[in-house]
N, CA and C of each residue as an Amber inpcrd file, in Angstrom:
protein
   570
   0.8560000  -1.1740000   0.0000000   0.0000000   0.0000000   0.0000000
   0.9020000   1.2370000   0.0000000   0.6190000   2.1690000  -0.8970000
   1.4010000   3.3930000  -0.9750000   1.0000000   4.3420000   0.1490000
   1.8390000   5.3540000   0.3970000   1.5220000   6.3510000   1.4290000
   0.2220000   7.0720000   1.0740000   0.0240000   7.3690000  -0.2080000
  -1.1950000   8.0670000  -0.6430000  -2.4350000   7.2200000  -0.3340000
  -2.3510000   5.9020000  -0.6090000  -3.4860000   5.0180000  -0.3230000
  -3.7380000   4.9260000   1.1740000  -2.6420000   4.8690000   1.9690000
  -2.7860000   4.8000000   3.4210000  -3.4670000   6.0290000   3.9760000
  -3.0920000   7.2030000   3.4590000  -3.7160000   8.4430000   3.9150000
  -5.1560000   8.5080000   3.4310000  -5.3990000   8.1100000   2.1850000
  -6.7630000   8.1550000   1.6520000  -7.6810000   7.2250000   2.4350000
  -7.1520000   6.0890000   2.8680000  -7.9520000   5.1310000   3.6250000
  -8.1260000   5.5520000   5.0780000  -7.1410000   6.2870000   5.5800000
  -7.1630000   6.6600000   6.9920000  -6.5530000   5.5530000   7.8100000
  -5.2560000   5.6450000   8.0620000  -4.5360000   4.5690000   8.7260000
  -5.0780000   4.2830000  10.1180000  -5.5500000   5.3070000  10.8240000
  -5.9930000   5.0850000  12.1910000  -7.4960000   5.0060000  12.3290000
  -8.2130000   5.6440000  11.4850000  -9.6620000   5.7020000  11.5980000
 -10.2460000   6.1440000  10.2690000 -11.3300000   6.8600000  10.3360000
 -11.9850000   7.3330000   9.1180000 -11.4030000   8.6790000   8.7240000
 -10.8500000   8.7560000   7.5500000 -10.2570000   9.9970000   7.0610000
 -11.3500000  11.0250000   6.7940000 -11.2210000  12.2270000   7.3860000
 -12.2430000  13.2470000   7.1460000 -12.0730000  13.9070000   5.7790000
 -13.1790000  14.3480000   5.2070000 -13.1180000  15.0750000   3.9350000
 -13.4920000  16.5420000   4.1330000 -14.3990000  16.8040000   5.0640000
 -14.8050000  18.1770000   5.3780000 -14.4720000  18.4340000   6.8440000
 -13.5440000  19.3670000   7.0600000 -13.0780000  19.6560000   8.4140000
 -13.4810000  21.0840000   8.7730000 -14.2190000  21.2070000   9.8700000
 -14.6380000  22.5190000  10.3510000 -13.5830000  23.1210000  11.2560000
 -13.2190000  24.3700000  10.9890000 -12.2460000  25.0970000  11.7980000
 -12.9810000  26.1190000  12.6570000 -12.7290000  26.0920000  13.9500000
 -13.3780000  27.0090000  14.8820000 -12.2960000  27.6940000  15.6990000
 -12.3200000  29.0330000  15.7300000 -11.3430000  29.7700000  16.5270000
 -12.0660000  30.6420000  17.5390000 -11.7570000  30.4180000  18.7950000
 -12.2610000  31.2650000  19.8690000 -11.0400000  31.8910000  20.5370000
 -10.7030000  33.0760000  20.0800000  -9.5210000  33.7700000  20.5560000
  -9.8770000  35.2290000  20.7640000  -9.1780000  35.8590000  21.6730000
  -9.4900000  37.2500000  22.0130000  -9.2040000  38.2090000  20.8680000
  -8.1880000  37.9400000  20.0950000  -7.8150000  38.8800000  19.0470000
  -7.7340000  38.2290000  17.6880000  -7.7230000  39.0650000  16.6730000
  -7.6390000  38.5610000  15.3050000  -6.3000000  37.8640000  15.0680000
  -5.2510000  38.3780000  15.6750000  -3.9280000  37.7760000  15.5120000
  -3.4030000  37.2190000  16.8290000  -4.3010000  36.6540000  17.6250000
  -3.8910000  36.0110000  18.8670000  -3.2050000  34.6870000  18.5720000
  -2.6280000  34.0900000  19.6030000  -1.8700000  32.8520000  19.4390000
  -2.7290000  31.7170000  18.8960000  -3.9610000  31.5710000  19.3730000
  -4.8340000  30.4850000  18.9010000  -5.1440000  30.6560000  17.4160000
  -5.3860000  31.8870000  16.9810000  -5.6580000  32.1500000  15.5600000
  -4.4420000  31.7990000  14.7130000  -3.2500000  32.1540000  15.1850000
  -2.0270000  31.8410000  14.4500000  -1.8220000  30.3310000  14.3390000
  -2.0860000  29.6010000  15.4250000  -1.9550000  28.1450000  15.3900000
  -2.9380000  27.5280000  14.4010000  -4.1700000  28.0240000  14.3850000
  -5.1730000  27.4920000  13.4620000  -4.7940000  27.7930000  12.0090000
  -4.3170000  28.9970000  11.7480000  -3.8770000  29.3520000  10.3970000
  -2.7000000  28.4790000   9.9590000  -1.7790000  28.1960000  10.9000000
  -0.6320000  27.3430000  10.5870000  -1.0870000  25.9210000  10.2820000
  -2.0300000  25.4050000  11.0680000  -2.5570000  24.0630000  10.8090000
  -3.2500000  24.0050000   9.4440000  -4.0200000  25.0280000   9.1060000
  -4.7130000  25.0520000   7.8120000  -3.7110000  25.0870000   6.6610000
  -2.6780000  25.9190000   6.7790000  -1.6670000  26.0070000   5.7220000
  -0.8970000  24.6930000   5.5910000  -0.5530000  24.0790000   6.7260000
   0.1800000  22.8070000   6.6850000  -0.6920000  21.7010000   6.0940000
  -1.9680000  21.6650000   6.4570000  -2.8700000  20.6500000   5.9080000
  -2.9710000  20.7990000   4.4000000  -3.1700000  22.0170000   3.9270000
  -3.2340000  22.2610000   2.4810000  -1.9400000  21.8280000   1.7860000
  -0.8070000  22.1610000   2.3910000   0.4860000  21.8150000   1.7870000
   0.6700000  20.3000000   1.7110000   0.3550000  19.5880000   2.7840000
   0.5170000  18.1350000   2.7770000  -0.4620000  17.4570000   1.8210000
  -1.6690000  17.9590000   1.7450000  -2.6440000  17.3930000   0.8050000
  -2.1780000  17.6000000  -0.6320000  -1.6440000  18.7700000  -0.9290000
  -1.1420000  19.0620000  -2.2790000   0.0720000  18.1890000  -2.6000000
   1.0220000  18.1020000  -1.6510000   2.2340000  17.2990000  -1.8750000
   1.9100000  15.8190000  -2.0430000   0.8610000  15.3610000  -1.3830000
   0.4850000  13.9520000  -1.4800000  -0.3120000  13.6740000  -2.7520000
  -0.6440000  14.7300000  -3.4950000  -1.3950000  14.5540000  -4.7320000
  -2.7940000  14.0410000  -4.4990000  -3.4430000  14.5150000  -3.4570000
  -4.7670000  14.0080000  -3.1090000  -5.8530000  14.4730000  -4.0800000
  -5.6370000  15.5750000  -4.7770000  -6.5950000  16.0240000  -5.7970000
  -7.9950000  16.1860000  -5.2620000  -8.9650000  15.4720000  -5.8610000
 -10.3650000  15.5800000  -5.4460000 -10.6150000  14.9760000  -4.0620000
  -9.6860000  14.1360000  -3.5830000  -9.8340000  13.5340000  -2.2590000
  -9.2470000  14.4020000  -1.1500000  -8.7680000  15.6080000  -1.4990000
  -8.1380000  16.4860000  -0.5150000  -9.1520000  16.9320000   0.5410000
  -8.6500000  17.1500000   1.7270000  -9.4810000  17.6360000   2.8260000
  -9.9400000  19.0580000   2.5170000 -11.2320000  19.2920000   2.7000000
 -11.7950000  20.6350000   2.5230000 -11.8960000  21.2820000   3.9010000
 -11.2120000  22.4040000   4.0800000 -11.2280000  23.1160000   5.3510000
 -12.2790000  24.2180000   5.2980000 -13.1750000  24.2260000   6.2970000
 -14.2720000  25.1880000   6.3370000 -14.2130000  25.9880000   7.6260000
 -14.1060000  27.2990000   7.5110000 -14.1370000  28.1670000   8.6930000
 -15.5880000  28.2450000   9.1670000 -15.8530000  27.7430000  10.3640000
 -17.2280000  27.6840000  10.8620000 -17.5850000  28.9300000  11.6660000
 -18.7960000  29.3730000  11.4710000 -19.3550000  30.4910000  12.2390000
 -20.7090000  30.0430000  12.7790000 -20.6860000  29.1990000  13.7820000
 -21.9410000  28.7540000  14.3840000 -22.2140000  27.2800000  14.1930000
 -22.6630000  26.8710000  13.0370000 -23.1080000  25.5010000  12.8170000
 -21.9530000  24.5630000  12.4580000 -21.9750000  23.3860000  13.0690000
 -20.9810000  22.3650000  12.7690000 -21.5670000  21.2070000  11.9830000
 -22.7850000  21.3960000  11.4450000 -23.4420000  20.3270000  10.6950000
 -22.7070000  20.0780000   9.3780000 -22.6090000  18.8340000   9.0150000
 -22.0350000  18.4730000   7.7230000 -20.5250000  18.3530000   7.6830000
 -19.8520000  18.4270000   8.8280000 -18.3990000  18.2510000   8.8230000
 -18.0600000  16.8600000   9.3550000 -16.9110000  16.3510000   8.9070000
 -16.4430000  15.0360000   9.3330000 -15.5330000  15.1100000  10.5580000
 -14.9840000  16.2980000  10.8210000 -14.1010000  16.5130000  11.9700000
 -14.1040000  17.9970000  12.3040000 -13.7580000  18.2920000  13.5420000
 -13.6460000  19.6810000  13.9920000 -12.2320000  19.9220000  14.5010000
 -11.6830000  21.0970000  14.1870000 -10.4450000  21.5570000  14.7950000
 -10.7930000  22.8430000  15.5250000 -10.5820000  22.8300000  16.8210000
 -10.9450000  23.9590000  17.6720000  -9.6800000  24.6130000  18.2050000
  -9.5430000  25.9100000  17.9880000  -8.4280000  26.6800000  18.5360000
  -8.9850000  27.5720000  19.6460000  -8.4760000  27.3740000  20.8510000
  -8.9730000  28.1280000  21.9990000  -7.8840000  29.0000000  22.5910000
  -8.2000000  30.2750000  22.7440000  -7.3430000  31.1700000  23.4970000
  -7.6210000  30.9800000  24.9740000  -6.7870000  31.5280000  25.8100000
  -6.9270000  31.3740000  27.2650000  -8.2970000  31.8590000  27.7230000
  -9.0220000  30.9900000  28.4270000 -10.2970000  31.3570000  29.0230000
 -11.4330000  31.5680000  28.0360000 -11.3140000  31.0680000  26.8240000
 -12.3910000  31.2330000  25.8390000 -13.6170000  30.4360000  26.2780000
 -14.8140000  31.0050000  26.0980000 -16.0340000  30.3000000  26.5340000
 -16.3950000  29.1420000  25.5970000 -16.5410000  27.9560000  26.1710000
 -16.8870000  26.7740000  25.3810000 -18.3280000  26.8250000  24.8780000
 -19.1430000  27.6900000  25.4650000 -20.5440000  27.7830000  25.0400000
 -20.6710000  28.2980000  23.6010000 -19.5960000  28.9030000  23.0650000
 -19.6300000  29.4090000  21.6890000 -19.2650000  28.3450000  20.6530000
 -18.9500000  27.1280000  21.0800000 -18.5890000  26.0600000  20.1420000
 -19.8410000  25.4790000  19.4900000 -19.7240000  24.9980000  18.2490000
 -20.8960000  24.4060000  17.5750000 -21.3400000  23.1260000  18.2780000
 -22.6340000  22.9930000  18.4740000 -23.1790000  21.8330000  19.1810000
 -23.9700000  20.8990000  18.2650000 -24.0230000  21.1980000  16.9910000
 -24.8710000  20.4040000  16.0990000 -24.0840000  19.4840000  15.1650000
 -22.8370000  19.1700000  15.5250000 -22.0610000  18.2210000  14.7230000
 -22.6280000  16.8210000  14.9440000 -22.4050000  15.9480000  13.9500000
 -22.8750000  14.5660000  14.0700000 -22.2380000  13.8870000  15.2750000
 -22.9670000  12.9530000  15.9040000 -22.3700000  12.2090000  17.0200000
 -21.0840000  11.5010000  16.5780000 -20.1460000  11.4450000  17.4920000
 -18.8460000  10.7930000  17.2830000 -17.9370000  11.5310000  16.2940000
 -18.2660000  12.7800000  15.9570000 -17.3780000  13.5870000  15.1210000
 -16.0760000  13.8110000  15.8920000 -14.9170000  13.4980000  15.2930000
 -13.6520000  13.7150000  15.9990000 -13.3780000  15.2060000  16.1940000
 -12.8630000  15.5360000  17.3680000 -12.5200000  16.9130000  17.6980000
 -11.0430000  16.9700000  18.0540000 -10.3000000  17.7910000  17.3180000
  -8.8830000  18.0530000  17.5820000  -8.7930000  19.4740000  18.1020000
  -7.8140000  19.7500000  18.9630000  -7.7400000  21.0800000  19.5680000
  -6.3400000  21.6660000  19.4890000  -6.3090000  22.9800000  19.3680000
  -5.0910000  23.7760000  19.4650000  -5.3110000  24.6970000  20.6650000
  -4.5360000  24.4990000  21.7180000  -4.7940000  25.2020000  22.9700000
  -3.5930000  26.0390000  23.3920000  -3.8850000  27.1900000  23.9700000
  -2.8250000  28.0480000  24.4900000  -2.7410000  27.9610000  26.0050000
  -3.5600000  27.1200000  26.6040000  -3.5750000  26.9530000  28.0590000
  -3.8750000  25.4880000  28.3760000  -3.0330000  24.8700000  29.1700000
  -3.1640000  23.4450000  29.4740000  -4.4800000  23.1110000  30.1730000
  -4.9900000  24.0230000  30.9850000  -6.2080000  23.7280000  31.7340000
  -7.4340000  23.6140000  30.8310000  -7.3640000  24.1450000  29.6120000
  -8.5010000  24.0620000  28.6970000  -8.6920000  22.6610000  28.1170000
  -7.6680000  21.8110000  28.1460000  -7.7670000  20.4700000  27.5620000
  -8.8250000  19.6330000  28.2690000  -8.8170000  19.6320000  29.5840000
  -9.7910000  18.8290000  30.3350000 -11.2080000  19.3450000  30.1070000
 -11.3720000  20.6610000  30.0650000 -12.6910000  21.2450000  29.8320000
 -13.2330000  20.9220000  28.4580000 -12.3760000  20.9820000  27.4560000
 -12.8080000  20.6770000  26.0880000 -13.1110000  19.1900000  25.9260000
 -12.3220000  18.3390000  26.5720000 -12.5880000  16.9010000  26.5220000
 -13.9480000  16.5870000  27.1560000 -14.2550000  17.2250000  28.2870000
 -15.5570000  17.0280000  28.9410000 -16.6850000  17.5530000  28.0490000
 -16.4750000  18.6800000  27.3820000 -17.4750000  19.2410000  26.4640000
 -17.7610000  18.2460000  25.3350000 -16.7190000  17.6030000  24.8240000
 -16.9030000  16.5960000  23.7600000 -17.7710000  15.4460000  24.2580000
 -17.4840000  14.9430000  25.4570000 -18.2800000  13.8450000  26.0180000
 -19.7400000  14.2580000  26.1830000 -19.9620000  15.4510000  26.7200000
 -21.3350000  15.9380000  26.9430000 -22.1210000  16.0530000  25.6370000
 -21.4260000  16.3690000  24.5420000 -22.0950000  16.5870000  23.2600000
 -21.9990000  15.3880000  22.3200000 -21.5060000  14.2460000  22.8200000
 -21.4480000  13.0240000  22.0240000 -20.4040000  13.0480000  20.9260000
 -19.3770000  13.8760000  21.0940000 -18.3090000  13.9730000  20.0980000
 -17.0960000  13.1740000  20.5650000 -16.2310000  12.8340000  19.6450000
 -15.0590000  12.0070000  19.9590000 -13.8340000  12.8990000  20.1700000
 -13.3720000  12.9770000  21.4060000 -12.1430000  13.7210000  21.7070000
 -10.9930000  12.9910000  21.0310000 -10.2590000  13.6930000  20.1590000
  -9.2030000  13.0360000  19.3840000  -7.8210000  13.5990000  19.6400000
  -7.7080000  14.4920000  20.6020000  -6.3880000  14.9690000  20.9910000
  -6.2170000  16.4620000  20.8370000  -5.0650000  16.9220000  21.3420000
  -4.8200000  18.3560000  21.3530000  -3.3330000  18.6560000  21.2950000
  -3.0520000  19.8520000  20.8400000  -1.7220000  20.4350000  20.9270000
  -1.8410000  21.5680000  21.9380000  -1.0550000  21.5070000  23.0050000
  -1.0480000  22.5450000  24.0280000   0.2950000  23.2590000  23.9350000
   0.2530000  24.5570000  23.6670000   1.4730000  25.3540000  23.5450000
   1.6250000  26.2020000  24.8020000   2.6350000  25.8730000  25.6040000
   2.8990000  26.6540000  26.8050000   3.6370000  27.9340000  26.4210000
   3.3200000  29.0180000  27.0820000   3.9580000  30.3000000  26.7660000
   3.5280000  30.8310000  25.4160000   2.2860000  30.5910000  25.0560000
   1.7880000  30.9640000  23.7280000   1.6910000  32.4690000  23.5250000
   1.7470000  33.2460000  24.6120000   1.6830000  34.7040000  24.4700000
   2.7700000  35.2340000  23.5520000   3.9230000  34.5460000  23.5340000
   5.0570000  35.0180000  22.7400000   4.9560000  34.6160000  21.2620000
   4.0100000  33.7560000  20.9040000   3.9190000  33.2940000  19.5140000
   3.7810000  34.4200000  18.4910000   2.9090000  35.4040000  18.6940000
   2.7840000  36.4510000  17.6770000   4.1040000  37.1630000  17.3690000
   4.9600000  37.3380000  18.3760000   6.2380000  38.0220000  18.1560000
   7.1990000  37.1880000  17.3190000   7.0680000  35.8660000  17.3710000
   8.0020000  35.0000000  16.6390000   7.4410000  34.5530000  15.2940000
   6.2200000  34.9350000  14.9680000   5.5520000  34.3810000  13.8010000
   6.1550000  34.8280000  12.4770000   6.9020000  35.9130000  12.4650000
   7.5370000  36.3620000  11.2250000   8.7840000  35.5360000  10.9000000
   9.2730000  34.7710000  11.8620000  10.4500000  33.9380000  11.6220000
  10.0450000  32.7160000  10.7900000  11.0180000  32.0320000  10.1810000
  10.6930000  30.8560000   9.3510000   9.9470000  29.7870000  10.1430000
   9.0130000  29.1050000   9.4700000   8.1600000  28.1070000  10.1210000
   8.9800000  27.0150000  10.8020000  10.0310000  26.5550000  10.1680000
  10.8760000  25.5300000  10.7790000  12.2070000  26.1000000  11.2460000
  12.2160000  27.4130000  11.5090000  13.4020000  28.0550000  12.0600000
  13.5190000  27.7560000  13.5500000  14.5790000  28.2550000  14.1490000
  14.9000000  27.9420000  15.5350000  13.7860000  28.3280000  16.5030000
  13.1800000  29.4970000  16.3160000  12.1680000  29.9680000  17.2590000
  10.8480000  29.2090000  17.1570000  10.4600000  28.8120000  15.9500000
   9.1340000  28.2030000  15.7480000   9.1410000  26.6900000  15.5940000
  10.3040000  26.0950000  15.4450000  10.3830000  24.6660000  15.1140000
   9.5800000  23.7630000  16.0550000   9.6890000  23.8610000  17.3810000
   8.9370000  22.9300000  18.2290000   7.4260000  23.0120000  18.0070000
   6.9150000  24.2190000  17.8420000   5.4800000  24.3880000  17.6160000
   5.0960000  23.8480000  16.2450000   5.8920000  24.1590000  15.2220000
   5.5870000  23.7090000  13.8610000   5.6040000  22.1930000  13.7550000
   6.5680000  21.5480000  14.3970000   6.6260000  20.0860000  14.3610000
   5.4160000  19.4700000  15.0670000   4.9850000  20.0810000  16.1640000
   3.8040000  19.5730000  16.8720000   2.5340000  19.7890000  16.0440000
   2.4320000  20.9220000  15.3520000   1.2930000  21.1650000  14.4560000
   1.2900000  20.1120000  13.3540000   2.4620000  19.7990000  12.8080000
   2.5500000  18.7790000  11.7640000   2.0900000  17.4120000  12.2730000
   2.4040000  17.0820000  13.5270000   1.9500000  15.8110000  14.0970000
   0.4250000  15.7880000  14.2130000  -0.1650000  16.9260000  14.5830000
  -1.6270000  17.0060000  14.6710000  -2.2520000  16.9080000  13.2790000
  -1.6010000  17.5050000  12.2850000  -2.0810000  17.4040000  10.9010000
  -2.0640000  15.9510000  10.4480000  -1.0200000  15.2080000  10.7820000
  -0.9470000  13.7930000  10.4180000  -2.1030000  13.0190000  11.0460000
  -2.3540000  13.2510000  12.3190000  -3.4750000  12.5680000  12.9850000
  -4.7960000  12.9300000  12.3180000  -4.9810000  14.2000000  11.9910000
  -6.2010000  14.6530000  11.3220000  -6.3550000  13.9870000   9.9620000
  -5.2850000  13.9640000   9.1740000  -5.3460000  13.4100000   7.8180000
  -5.6110000  11.9100000   7.8080000  -5.2090000  11.2190000   8.8560000
  -5.3930000   9.7650000   8.8950000  -6.5690000   9.3450000   9.7670000
  -7.2340000  10.3080000  10.3980000  -8.3510000   9.9750000  11.2710000
  -7.9160000   9.3060000  12.5590000  -6.6770000   9.5570000  12.9780000
  -6.1120000   8.9250000  14.1750000  -6.3120000   9.7890000  15.4100000
  -6.1010000   9.1760000  16.5580000  -6.0940000   9.9030000  17.8160000
  -4.7090000  10.5190000  17.9880000  -4.6630000  11.8070000  18.3090000
  -3.3840000  12.5020000  18.4390000  -2.8370000  12.4790000  19.8600000
  -3.6720000  12.1150000  20.8410000  -3.2430000  12.2520000  22.2250000
  -3.1260000  13.7280000  22.5650000  -2.4850000  14.0310000  23.6630000
  -2.2480000  15.4290000  24.0280000  -0.7540000  15.6820000  23.9210000
  -0.3930000  16.5660000  22.9990000   1.0090000  16.9230000  22.7680000
   1.2420000  18.2840000  23.4050000   2.2280000  18.3500000  24.2890000
   2.5620000  19.6170000  24.9330000   3.8790000  20.1330000  24.3840000
   3.8890000  21.4010000  24.0190000   5.1170000  22.0290000  23.5320000
   5.5850000  22.9960000  24.6040000   6.7450000  22.6990000  25.1180000
   7.3560000  23.5650000  26.1270000   8.6500000  24.0980000  25.5210000
   8.7400000  25.3960000  25.4280000   9.9380000  25.9830000  24.8330000
  11.0950000  25.9370000  25.8240000  12.3080000  25.8060000  25.2850000
  13.4970000  25.8040000  26.1290000  13.6720000  27.1970000  26.7450000
  14.4520000  27.3040000  27.8190000  14.6800000  28.6290000  28.4190000
  15.2530000  29.6380000  27.4150000  16.1470000  29.1990000  26.5350000
  16.7270000  30.1240000  25.5470000  15.6480000  30.6180000  24.5780000
  14.7950000  29.7130000  24.1080000  13.7150000  30.1260000  23.2050000
  12.7420000  31.0650000  23.9180000  12.4360000  30.7440000  25.1860000
  11.5290000  31.6200000  25.9390000  12.1330000  33.0120000  26.0910000
  13.4470000  33.0870000  26.3570000  14.0950000  34.3900000  26.5250000
  14.0500000  35.1810000  25.2220000  14.3800000  34.5340000  24.0990000
  14.3270000  35.2190000  22.8080000  12.8970000  35.6250000  22.4630000
  11.9420000  34.7570000  22.7190000  10.5450000  35.0750000  22.4390000
  10.0830000  36.2640000  23.2750000  10.4630000  36.2730000  24.5550000
  10.0780000  37.3870000  25.4290000  10.7130000  38.6840000  24.9570000
  11.9890000  38.6130000  24.5640000  12.6680000  39.8040000  24.0580000
  11.9870000  40.3210000  22.7920000  11.6890000  39.4150000  21.8700000
  11.0080000  39.8270000  20.6390000   9.6230000  40.3860000  20.9310000
   8.9030000  39.7670000  21.8580000   7.5740000  40.2630000  22.2110000
   7.6620000  41.6720000  22.7710000   8.6630000  41.9150000  23.6160000
   8.8390000  43.2430000  24.1890000   9.1970000  44.2620000  23.1020000
  10.0810000  43.8640000  22.2010000  10.4910000  44.7760000  21.1260000
   9.3210000  45.1140000  20.2130000   8.5400000  44.1000000  19.8320000
   7.4200000  44.3440000  18.9220000   6.2890000  45.1090000  19.5950000
   6.0800000  44.8790000  20.9090000   5.0170000  45.6340000  21.5880000
   5.4240000  47.0880000  21.7770000   6.7230000  47.3580000  21.8820000
   7.1950000  48.7430000  22.0150000   6.9890000  49.5120000  20.7000000
   7.0170000  48.8120000  19.5640000   6.8520000  49.4570000  18.2520000
   5.4040000  49.8450000  17.9980000   4.4450000  49.1620000  18.6210000
   3.0260000  49.4180000  18.3600000   2.5020000  50.6450000  19.0190000
């Protein structure tokens, strides 16, 4: 079986074709929004590179209704209200998450159970406040590499219909120092 056939079949579960993207973040360019945009760009790139053509995943930015999607990707900023998430997705729809706060993982998992959805894992980025300051750097450069690699792992789980587990990205002290310095420099310019 070729890699393309394995992805088309969904190595771990049912491969989604229509994926709903939901972002609950305080700002237009907040960390959760940036993570969701990165996941969407990476998914498109991998689908194109794999030559999926008509079988490529269709990403839909949701504003309210989750009906008609095969999977949901939810990006939550710190303290975002879960009551704004779509509640009308089909039962057992897999839900993947991009989180900027570790405590949101348990709440989102419980929300999935309450609504009959399948919790399929999350990426938790610690120190996500600094992400906007580092976002102009290369995707696989020194500052962004740990986050980008974790996003790619979540994309793989999404593309194959697999469970991603909970992946936590903790930046090294040197990366945190550079990120904090860049955040301070960029906030001083605004």
